[in-house]
ZAVO-845211 format. One record per residue (C-alpha): residue number from 1; residue in one letter; x, y, z. Coordinates in steps of 0.001 Angstrom, whole numbers, plus 500000, padded with zeros to 6 digits. Example, Ala and Ser with C-alpha at 12.3 -4.5 7.8 and 13.67 -1.06 7.14 Angstrom:
BEGIN
[node 1 'A' [512300 495500 507800]]
[node 2 'S' [513670 498940 507140]]
END
This chain:
BEGIN
[node 1 'M' [212110 473874 537291]]
[node 2 'L' [208488 473345 536273]]
[node 3 'T' [206190 476336 536214]]
[node 4 'G' [202944 474850 534947]]
[node 5 'F' [203247 476835 531729]]
[node 6 'E' [205185 474363 529592]]
[node 7 'N' [202601 474352 526791]]
[node 8 'V' [201084 477823 526961]]
[node 9 'M' [199648 479281 523764]]
[node 10 'E' [199863 483002 523311]]
[node 11 'G' [199142 485543 520642]]
[node 12 'F' [195816 484077 519514]]
[node 13 'D' [193344 486310 517671]]
[node 14 'A' [190458 486599 520146]]
[node 15 'S' [188278 488565 517719]]
[node 16 'A' [188620 485761 515147]]
[node 17 'Y' [187354 483247 517716]]
[node 18 'D' [184510 485604 518595]]
[node 19 'G' [183674 485846 514897]]
[node 20 'I' [183121 482085 514516]]
[node 21 'S' [181111 481728 517707]]
[node 22 'E' [177727 483075 518727]]
[node 23 'W' [179240 484817 521741]]
[node 24 'K' [178727 488387 520499]]
[node 25 'E' [174965 487889 520644]]
[node 26 'K' [175362 486840 524290]]
[node 27 'D' [177649 489804 525104]]
[node 28 'L' [180612 487439 525712]]
[node 29 'R' [184161 487413 524336]]
[node 30 'T' [187090 485013 524068]]
[node 31 'V' [189817 485537 526668]]
[node 32 'V' [191588 482154 526751]]
[node 33 'I' [191946 479059 524563]]
[node 34 'A' [193068 475538 525422]]
[node 35 'A' [194498 472742 523321]]
[node 36 'V' [192876 469339 523734]]
[node 37 'G' [194462 466184 522399]]
[node 38 'F' [196651 463192 523161]]
[node 39 'R' [200018 463067 524905]]
[node 40 'A' [203097 462280 522860]]
[node 41 'A' [204715 458920 523620]]
[node 42 'E' [207975 460669 524586]]
[node 43 'D' [206270 463169 526952]]
[node 44 'G' [208688 463646 529839]]
[node 45 'M' [205900 464931 532113]]
[node 46 'Q' [203673 461877 531840]]
[node 47 'H' [204747 460484 535214]]
[node 48 'A' [204844 463787 537102]]
[node 49 'K' [202381 464265 539949]]
[node 50 'K' [199194 465835 538591]]
[node 51 'V' [197153 468565 540230]]
[node 52 'R' [193424 468216 539727]]
[node 53 'M' [190984 470944 540718]]
[node 54 'P' [187218 470611 540602]]
[node 55 'L' [185958 471844 537231]]
[node 56 'E' [183620 474316 538957]]
[node 57 'D' [186639 476106 540453]]
[node 58 'F' [187948 477357 537111]]
[node 59 'V' [185252 476926 534435]]
[node 60 'E' [182037 478888 534169]]
[node 61 'T' [179358 477432 531942]]
[node 62 'V' [177259 480037 530152]]
END
């Protein structure tokens, strides 16, 4: 069963991310992080049907 959370990261230090960004000056804070990179050659999900949402539906640019 696939849940969509196969590669979830948890337990990150949000205050550490806030400390290296300029977000405090803008009254913002870190609430989520995402890994960006390349798929492994043996990735079993590479041929699964993908769900693509418009970027505007889940990202807010500040």
